[in-house]
C-alpha positions in Angstrom: 121.7 110.8 263.3 124.2 112.3 261.6 123.4 115.4 258.8 125.6 115.7 255.3 125.6 118.2 252.8 127.2 118.5 249.5 130.5 120.6 249.2 130.0 123.2 245.9 129.3 126.9 244.8 126.5 127.3 246.4 127.9 127.3 250.5 131.1 128.8 249.5 130.6 131.6 251.6 132.4 130.8 255.8 128.8 132.5 257.3 127.0 129.9 255.4 128.5 127.0 256.7 128.6 128.0 259.8 124.9 128.3 259.8 124.6 125.3 258.1 126.9 123.4 261.6 125.4 125.9 263.8 121.9 124.1 263.1 123.3 120.7 262.6 124.9 119.4 260.4 127.8 117.1 260.4 130.0 117.0 257.1 130.3 117.9 254.3 130.9 115.5 251.1 133.6 116.2 248.0 131.8 115.4 244.9 135.1 114.0 242.6 133.6 113.5 240.1 133.9 117.5 240.2 136.5 118.7 242.0 139.2 117.0 243.1 140.4 116.7 246.5 143.7 119.2 245.4 141.4 121.5 244.0 139.4 121.9 246.8 141.4 122.3 249.3 140.1 126.3 249.8 136.1 124.8 250.4 137.8 122.2 253.0 139.8 124.7 255.3 137.2 126.7 255.0 134.9 124.5 255.8 136.9 123.5 259.3 137.4 126.8 259.8 133.4 127.3 260.0 133.0 124.6 261.4 135.5 125.4 265.0 133.2 128.8 264.7 130.6 126.7 265.2 131.3 124.9 267.9 130.9 121.5 266.7 133.4 118.5 264.9 133.0 117.8 261.5 133.4 115.4 259.3 134.6 115.1 255.4 133.1 112.6 252.5 135.1 112.0 249.2 132.5 110.5 246.8 135.0 109.0 243.9 134.6 108.6 240.5 134.2 104.8 240.1 133.3 102.6 237.8 129.9 105.3 236.5 129.9 106.8 232.6 129.6 110.6 233.4 129.4 113.3 231.1 132.2 115.3 229.9 133.0 119.2 230.5 132.0 121.7 228.4 131.6 125.4 228.3 128.3 126.1 229.0 125.0 124.7 229.8 123.5 123.4 226.3 119.7 122.8 226.3 118.4 120.0 224.3 114.6 119.8 223.0 112.8 117.0 221.7 113.0 115.7 218.5 116.3 117.4 218.0 118.6 115.5 217.2 123.3 115.8 218.7 126.2 113.7 218.0 127.7 112.7 221.1 131.9 112.4 220.4 134.5 110.5 222.8 136.8 112.8 225.1 139.5 114.0 223.6 138.2 114.8 220.1 138.7 118.0 218.8 136.8 120.6 218.2 134.1 119.7 219.9 131.5 120.6 217.6 128.0 123.2 218.9 126.0 121.7 220.3 127.8 117.8 220.7 128.1 116.1 224.2 131.3 115.1 225.5 131.4 111.2 226.2 134.0 108.5 227.4 134.9 106.2 224.9 134.3 102.5 226.7 130.5 104.2 226.2 131.1 103.8 222.2 131.9 100.6 221.9 129.0 99.7 223.5 126.2 101.6 222.0 123.8 100.5 218.3 120.8 102.5 216.5 117.8 101.6 218.5 120.1 102.0 221.9 118.0 104.4 224.6 120.5 106.5 226.9 119.4 108.4 229.9 121.4 111.3 230.7 121.4 113.2 234.4 120.0 110.5 236.6 117.4 109.8 233.6 115.9 114.0 233.5 116.6 113.4 230.0 116.2 110.9 227.5 118.0 110.2 223.7 118.0 107.1 220.9 120.5 106.0 219.6 119.9 106.4 216.3 123.7 106.3 214.1 126.5 105.0 215.4 130.4 105.9 214.2 133.6 104.3 215.6 134.2 108.0 217.8 130.9 109.8 217.6 127.3 108.9 218.5 124.2 110.2 216.2 121.3 110.1 219.0 118.1 112.1 219.1 116.4 113.6 222.2 113.4 111.8 223.3 113.4 113.9 226.8 115.2 117.0 226.5 116.4 119.7 229.6 119.0 121.8 230.7 122.3 119.0 230.0 125.3 120.5 232.8 129.2 119.0 232.4 129.8 115.6 234.6 126.1 114.9 234.7 126.0 110.6 234.4 124.8 108.7 231.8 123.4 105.0 231.7 122.8 102.8 228.3 119.1 101.8 229.6 118.3 98.5 230.9 122.6 97.7 230.5 125.6 98.0 232.9 129.3 98.9 231.3 131.6 96.9 233.3 134.6 99.3 233.6 137.3 99.0 236.7 136.9 99.6 240.2 139.5 103.1 240.4 140.1 105.8 237.9 143.9 107.1 238.0 141.7 110.4 239.3 140.3 108.4 242.4 144.0 107.1 243.2 145.1 109.8 243.3 142.9 111.6 245.7 143.0 108.6 248.1 146.5 109.7 247.6 146.7 112.9 248.5 144.4 112.4 250.7 146.7 110.3 252.3 149.4 112.8 252.2 147.3 116.1 253.7 148.8 116.9 257.2 145.7 119.6 257.2 143.5 116.2 257.6 145.0 114.4 260.1 144.5 117.9 262.7 142.1 118.1 265.4 138.8 119.4 263.2 139.1 118.1 259.5 138.8 114.2 259.5 139.1 112.0 256.8 136.1 109.9 257.9 135.2 108.2 254.3 135.4 107.7 251.1 132.0 106.4 248.3 132.6 103.8 246.7 129.7 104.3 243.3 128.2 101.9 241.5 129.3 98.7 243.6 129.2 95.8 241.9 131.2 92.8 243.5 133.2 93.2 246.5 136.6 93.5 244.5 135.3 96.7 244.5 135.1 96.7 248.1 138.0 95.0 248.4 140.0 97.4 246.3 139.4 100.5 248.2 140.7 98.8 250.9 143.4 98.5 249.8 144.4 101.9 248.4 143.2 103.5 251.6 145.5 101.4 253.6 148.0 102.3 251.3 147.3 105.8 251.6 147.7 105.4 256.0 144.0 105.4 255.6 143.3 102.4 257.5 140.7 104.0 260.2 138.6 106.0 256.9 135.7 103.7 256.1 134.2 102.8 252.6 130.7 103.6 252.0 129.2 101.5 249.3 126.6 103.0 246.5 124.3 101.0 246.0 123.1 102.2 242.4 122.0 99.7 239.7 120.3 96.9 239.6 123.8 94.6 239.6 124.8 96.1 242.9 121.8 95.4 244.6 121.0 92.2 243.1 124.4 91.5 244.2 124.1 93.0 247.9 123.9 90.5 250.5 127.5 88.8 249.7 128.6 92.7 249.3 126.7 93.7 253.8 130.6 91.6 254.8 132.9 93.8 252.9 131.5 97.1 253.5 131.1 99.6 256.3 128.3 101.2 255.2 125.9 101.9 252.8 124.7 104.6 251.0 121.3 103.5 249.5 121.8 106.3 246.5 118.8 106.6 245.1 119.6 108.6 241.6 120.7 106.3 239.5 119.5 103.3 241.6 115.7 104.2 240.2 117.7 105.0 237.0 118.6 101.8 236.8 115.5 99.8 238.2 112.4 102.3 237.8 111.1 104.5 239.0 108.2 102.9 240.2 110.7 100.4 241.4 112.3 102.7 243.8 110.3 102.6 247.1 110.1 98.8 247.1 113.6 98.0 246.2 115.0 101.1 248.9 112.4 99.4 251.2 114.7 95.6 250.4 118.4 96.9 251.0 117.2 98.9 254.0 115.6 96.1 255.7 118.6 93.7 254.8 120.9 97.0 256.9 118.5 95.9 259.7 118.8 92.2 259.4 122.8 92.4 259.7 123.1 95.6 261.2 125.0 97.7 258.7 124.5 101.2 259.3 122.9 102.9 256.3 122.0 106.6 254.1 119.3 107.6 252.0 120.8 109.5 249.8 119.5 112.0 246.6 116.5 114.0 245.7 115.8 114.5 249.7 115.4 118.2 249.1 115.4 118.6 245.6 112.9 121.5 245.1 114.7 122.9 247.6 117.4 124.2 245.1 114.9 126.9 243.8 111.5 127.5 246.0 113.1 128.2 249.7 110.0 125.5 251.2 110.2 122.0 250.7 107.0 120.6 249.2 105.1 117.6 251.7 106.6 115.2 250.2 109.7 116.0 250.4 109.4 116.1 254.5 107.6 113.3 254.3 109.9 111.3 252.9 112.9 112.2 254.8 110.6 111.5 258.2 110.1 108.2 257.2 114.1 107.7 256.5 114.0 107.6 259.1 110.8 105.8 261.1 113.1 103.4 258.7 116.6 103.6 260.9 118.3 105.4 258.6 121.7 106.4 260.2 122.1 109.5 258.7 121.2 111.5 255.2 122.3 114.0 252.5 121.9 116.5 250.3 123.8 117.4 247.5 122.4 119.7 244.6 120.7 121.0 247.1 123.5 122.3 248.9 126.1 122.5 246.3 124.7 124.7 243.5 120.9 125.5 244.7 119.9 129.1 245.7 118.3 128.3 250.1 121.9 125.6 250.7 121.5 126.7 254.4 117.4 126.9 254.7 117.8 123.3 253.2 119.8 121.9 255.9 118.0 123.6 258.4 114.6 122.1 257.1 116.6 118.2 256.9 118.1 118.9 260.9 114.3 120.0 261.8 112.3 117.2 259.7 114.1 114.6 260.6 114.5 115.7 264.6 111.1 116.2 264.7 110.7 112.8 263.0 113.6 111.1 265.4 112.4 112.0 268.6 108.6 110.5 267.1 110.5 107.4 266.3 112.5 106.8 270.6 109.3 107.5 271.6 107.6 104.6 269.9 110.7 102.8 271.0 110.3 103.7 274.3 106.3 102.4 274.4 107.2 99.2 273.2 109.6 98.8 276.0 107.1 99.8 278.5 105.3 96.3 277.1 
């Protein structure tokens, strides 16, 4: 069983990272939607020193931007309240009006009045009221605190973008050229491709990795849309590893359907012999609390019982208040479940 955290400001301390590795963490993910590989090298080298001090090898995963719509960058979090009207403006429009939200220009081309937008994995919901060429007026239906670079989807609709962005290609080229990644400590184990829709998406990633001299780097396919679920059987032969990314997946298929969709994907992974990872909100309450909920530890245990090969924390270690405690809880809970799973397997072998 492998356990991954996500690099971020909350765990960017050598002592914290060393203790996370010491308790069983096996690798770290860098989300390049928030930080390029080049700009995060200080963190990566710190993680390498921490792993060495803890006496363990570790793996680096890079999460690409991919064909995902995201909110742009702005200086301070925006507090959105129910009934409030806000402007969505295309990237590059300046000045950015007070309270306006920067969004990709591609999004504006697909919006019409009456549609709904889901922000930050569906936590915030907007209704489109009026559309212009470079901006949209929307009403807040479900409010919350909006941070930069959060996910953005049109409810019930797919927007087709290229599999790899210019930033993705630059990150892959940089990874291939870095001598540090070729050392004994740091290993670029895999890239995670978001919103996989077709074999062509995966082949594009594979070709980019091979061209950068990263032939041994695995391609992890993130399944997080209806389109990816529908195409999953055809996608399986083209991927090395499956990531069941429940954030955007839950937004796309609906929260009440998410557990059944997760089980469907798990079943096909077992049938085809593909390892898979479960990610998103495994210990979400621990971004704010040192103690998890009973539902969260049960979720982790059942992911192990059902055969997950790895588990990953995201915001819990990247921006949460208790990154070390969250990783320890993940490892200990999964370890207990893994012991029970192995016991059950031995019992079945003896029958």
